C-alpha positions in Angstrom: 0.0 0.0 0.0 1.1 3.5 -0.7 1.7 6.0 2.1 -1.6 7.5 1.3 -3.6 4.3 1.8 -5.5 5.8 4.8 -6.6 8.8 2.8 -7.5 6.6 -0.1 -9.7 4.4 2.0 -11.4 7.4 3.7 -12.1 8.9 0.3 -13.4 5.5 -1.0 -15.9 5.3 1.8 -17.0 8.9 1.4 -17.6 8.3 -2.3 -19.6 5.1 -1.7 -21.8 6.8 0.9 -22.3 9.8 -1.4 -23.2 7.6 -4.3 -25.7 5.7 -2.2 -27.3 8.9 -1.0 -27.5 10.3 -4.6 -29.5 7.2 -5.5 -31.9 7.9 -2.7 -30.5 5.3 -0.4 -29.1 5.5 3.1 -26.3 3.7 4.8 -26.8 1.9 8.1 -24.9 2.5 11.4 -23.7 -1.1 11.1 -22.2 -0.4 7.7 -20.5 2.8 8.9 -19.0 0.8 11.8 -17.6 -1.7 9.3 -16.5 1.1 7.0 -14.5 2.6 9.8 -12.7 -0.7 10.3 -11.9 -0.7 6.6 -10.7 2.9 6.7 -8.4 2.1 9.6 -7.0 -0.9 7.8 -8.4 -3.4 10.2 -10.2 -5.3 7.4 -9.7 -5.5 3.7 -12.3 -4.8 1.0 -13.3 -8.5 0.7 -14.1 -8.6 4.4 -16.1 -5.3 4.2 -18.2 -6.9 1.4 -18.5 -10.2 3.3 -19.8 -8.4 6.4 -22.3 -6.5 4.4 -23.5 -9.6 2.6 -23.8 -11.5 5.9 -25.8 -8.6 7.4 -28.4 -8.9 4.7 -28.4 -12.7 4.5 -26.7 -12.9 1.1 -24.1 -15.5 2.0 -26.0 -18.4 0.5 -25.0 -18.8 -3.2 
């Protein structure tokens, strides 16, 4: 990761939230908690997606 990885992750989350809001959606507190873990580098993008899918019962393929 580059030295700016934290800024990149914060910006990625902000853009995703903004995009959701522009489409008339809202993000949950639970998602924002997970997104903060992602921003801090505690989880990777795959884990962020996995947590979101589990939250909404989308694990079963």
